[in-house]
C-alpha positions in Angstrom: -0.1 -0.2 0.1 1.2 3.5 -1.0 0.0 6.4 1.0 0.1 10.0 -0.1 -0.7 13.1 2.1 -1.5 16.3 0.3 -3.3 19.7 2.3 -6.9 20.8 1.2 -7.0 24.1 0.1 -10.1 24.7 2.0 -10.6 24.4 5.7 -6.9 23.2 6.5 -7.7 19.3 6.2 -5.2 16.8 5.3 -6.3 14.7 2.3 -5.2 10.8 2.7 -5.1 9.3 -0.5 -4.4 4.9 -0.2 -3.2 3.4 -3.3 -2.6 -0.5 -4.1 1.2 -1.2 -5.2 -0.3 -2.1 -8.6 -1.8 1.8 -8.6 1.5 3.0 -7.9 3.5 1.3 -10.4 1.0 2.7 -13.1 1.8 6.2 -11.4 5.5 5.4 -11.8 5.1 3.9 -15.7 3.0 7.5 -16.0 6.0 9.6 -14.5 8.6 7.6 -17.1 6.4 7.9 -19.7 6.2 11.7 -19.2 10.2 12.0 -18.9 10.2 10.3 -21.7 8.1 12.4 -23.8 10.4 15.4 -22.5 13.7 14.1 -23.7 12.1 12.8 -27.1 10.7 16.3 -27.2 14.1 18.1 -27.5 16.3 15.1 -29.1 13.5 14.9 -32.0 13.6 19.0 -32.3 17.6 19.3 -32.5 18.3 15.9 -34.5 15.3 17.2 -37.2 17.0 20.5 -37.7 20.4 18.7 -38.2 19.1 16.6 -40.7 16.8 19.7 -42.4 19.7 21.9 -42.8 21.9 19.8 -45.5 18.7 18.0 -46.8 18.6 21.3 -49.1 21.9 21.1 -50.6 21.8 17.2 -50.8 18.4 17.8 -53.2 19.7 20.9 -55.2 23.1 19.3 -56.0 21.2 16.6 -57.5 18.9 18.7 -59.4 22.2 19.9 -60.7 23.7 17.4 -61.8 20.9 15.7 -63.1 20.9 19.0 -66.0 24.7 17.7 -66.6 24.3 14.2 -67.2 25.6 13.3 -70.4 22.8 10.3 -70.7 19.0 10.7 -69.9 19.5 6.9 -68.4 21.8 8.1 -65.4 18.8 10.4 -64.2 17.5 7.3 -62.9 19.8 7.8 -60.0 20.0 11.2 -59.3 15.8 10.8 -59.1 16.7 8.4 -55.8 18.4 10.6 -54.3 15.8 13.6 -55.1 13.0 11.5 -53.9 14.8 9.9 -50.7 15.6 13.8 -49.8 11.9 14.6 -50.6 11.0 11.4 -47.9 13.3 12.6 -45.6 12.0 16.0 -45.7 8.6 14.7 -45.3 9.7 13.3 -41.9 11.7 15.9 -40.6 8.8 17.8 -41.4 6.6 15.5 -39.2 8.9 15.1 -36.5 8.7 19.1 -36.1 4.7 19.4 -36.4 3.7 19.4 -33.0 6.0 21.9 -32.2 5.2 24.5 -34.9 1.6 24.9 -34.8 0.0 26.8 -31.7 -2.8 25.0 -29.6 -6.1 26.2 -30.8 -8.1 25.6 -28.1 -12.3 25.6 -28.8 -15.0 23.7 -27.5 -14.6 19.8 -28.2 -17.1 17.4 -28.7 -15.3 13.9 -28.7 -17.7 12.1 -30.5 -17.6 14.5 -33.4 -14.1 13.9 -33.4 -14.6 9.9 -33.5 -17.1 10.1 -36.6 -14.6 11.9 -38.4 -11.8 9.6 -37.7 -14.0 6.7 -38.3 -15.1 8.4 -41.9 -11.7 8.8 -43.1 -10.4 5.2 -41.7 -13.6 3.6 -43.5 -12.3 5.4 -46.9 -9.2 3.8 -46.4 -10.6 0.2 -45.4 -13.8 0.0 -47.2 -14.2 -3.8 -47.0 -13.5 -6.3 -44.3 -13.4 -3.9 -41.4 -16.2 -3.1 -39.0 -15.7 0.0 -36.7 -18.6 -0.2 -34.2 -19.5 2.7 -31.9 -20.1 2.2 -28.7 -20.4 5.9 -27.2 -21.4 7.2 -23.9 -23.7 10.4 -25.1 -23.7 12.2 -21.8 -20.1 13.4 -22.2 -19.8 16.7 -21.8 -17.8 19.2 -24.2 -14.6 20.3 -23.2 -12.0 23.1 -24.1 -9.3 21.6 -26.3 -7.6 21.8 -29.7 -10.2 19.7 -32.1 -7.7 18.9 -35.2 -5.0 17.9 -33.0 -7.3 15.5 -30.8 -8.6 14.0 -34.5 -4.8 13.8 -35.6 -4.5 11.8 -32.5 -7.0 9.6 -32.4 -6.8 8.5 -36.1 -3.3 8.2 -35.5 -4.3 5.4 -33.0 -7.4 3.7 -35.4 -5.2 3.9 -38.5 -2.4 2.0 -36.6 -5.0 -0.5 -35.5 -6.7 -0.9 -39.0 -2.9 -1.8 -40.4 -2.5 -4.3 -37.8 -5.4 -6.1 -39.0 -4.5 -6.9 -42.8 -5.1 -10.6 -42.2 -8.7 -10.4 -40.6 -9.4 -7.9 -43.1 -8.6 -10.3 -45.7 -11.2 -12.8 -43.6 -13.3 -10.0 -43.7 -14.0 -10.3 -39.9 -11.8 -7.2 -38.7 -13.2 -5.0 -36.1 -12.4 -1.9 -34.1 -14.3 -0.4 -31.5 -14.4 3.4 -30.5 -15.9 3.4 -26.9 -16.4 6.4 -25.1 -17.2 6.5 -21.1 -16.9 9.1 -18.2 -14.3 8.3 -15.7 -14.8 9.6 -11.9 -12.2 10.1 -9.5 -9.4 9.1 -11.9 -6.1 10.1 -11.2 -3.3 10.0 -13.8 -0.3 12.8 -14.1 0.0 12.6 -10.0 -3.6 14.3 -10.2 -6.5 14.0 -9.0 -9.7 14.5 -11.1 -13.0 14.8 -10.7 -14.2 13.3 -14.5 -12.0 12.5 -17.2 -12.9 11.6 -21.1 -12.2 7.8 -20.8 -11.8 6.6 -25.1 -10.9 3.3 -25.5 -9.9 2.2 -29.1 -10.1 -1.7 -29.0 -9.0 -4.1 -32.1 -8.9 -8.1 -33.0 -5.8 -8.2 -34.1 -2.7 -10.4 -33.4 -1.7 -7.7 -30.8 1.6 -5.3 -30.2 4.8 -7.6 -30.4 6.3 -8.0 -26.8 9.8 -6.6 -28.1 8.3 -3.0 -28.3 5.6 -3.1 -26.1 7.4 -0.9 -23.5 8.8 1.5 -25.9 5.5 1.9 -28.4 5.6 5.6 -28.2 8.8 6.6 -28.9 9.7 7.8 -32.0 10.6 5.7 -34.7 9.8 2.3 -32.9 7.3 0.4 -35.1 6.4 -3.4 -35.1 5.0 -2.6 -39.0 7.4 -3.1 -42.4 7.5 0.5 -44.0 6.2 2.5 -40.7 7.5 5.5 -39.8 7.1 4.5 -35.7 5.8 8.3 -35.3 1.6 7.8 -35.2 1.8 7.1 -31.5 4.4 9.2 -30.6 2.7 12.2 -32.4 -0.6 10.7 -30.6 0.6 11.1 -27.2 2.3 14.7 -27.7 -1.0 16.0 -28.8 -2.8 13.9 -25.9 -0.3 15.7 -23.1 -1.2 18.9 -24.8 -4.6 18.3 -23.5 -3.2 17.5 -20.1 -4.1 13.4 -20.8 -2.4 10.6 -21.0 -2.7 7.4 -23.8 -2.0 3.9 -22.2 -2.0 0.4 -23.9 -3.2 -3.3 -23.3 -2.1 -5.6 -25.8 -2.7 -9.4 -25.9 -3.0 -11.6 -29.3 -6.5 -11.2 -30.4 -7.4 -7.6 -28.7 -5.7 -4.3 -28.0 -7.0 -1.6 -26.3 -5.4 1.8 -26.4 -7.2 4.2 -23.6 -6.8 8.0 -23.8 -7.7 9.9 -20.7 -8.3 13.7 -20.9 -9.4 15.7 -17.9 -13.4 17.0 -18.1 -14.3 20.1 -16.6 
């Protein structure tokens, strides 16, 4: 049992909170995630700028070289350089995206966010995938950045859909979008009276054990061709709302849980 004492603002009383060791372990894990996110943010920013500066020179040199080639057949090689420079530029832009755009705060209806993401993913995967709704319509609106929350949820749902390739081919792939109100919940070492409790649940193969503890780190991916940035950006956007993303995964069921404080 872990005991935490804190002073109540009014009345001078002392609040005593007791948590099972499991809850303490969860808080320690949250603290590590938060510290890692801060370290990642600084590392990503520095690394992206270091990569971006020479990219323009490499691309420009390849274009000049292409103009002076004696044979058009050799342009295949300069096109590889240009294409890869453009790909790296796109990667750098995605790395820097959360730090470039200011927080645009407004009233957010989480079910409008869910419906937007659902429609986008079903356009990408029109057959073999069912995205079920399980909404608590009593959830209140809250202040937040709607576009960032759409992007965060989209990254998670797209990841889930991409992990369901075999089930999509078999026609029995399923993703559930579930919203609930969490009451008297503690995360980020703070107690909240109400919080949004949003789950993205899929029936895919699960997160590989080798990366389960690192899935929110940048450039970590369990999928061939994946950039390893989707979940990192999702966590960054949710943390901007004082929230948290957790993952519980076993073969046949993966549950990404988003917690965001409510007014």
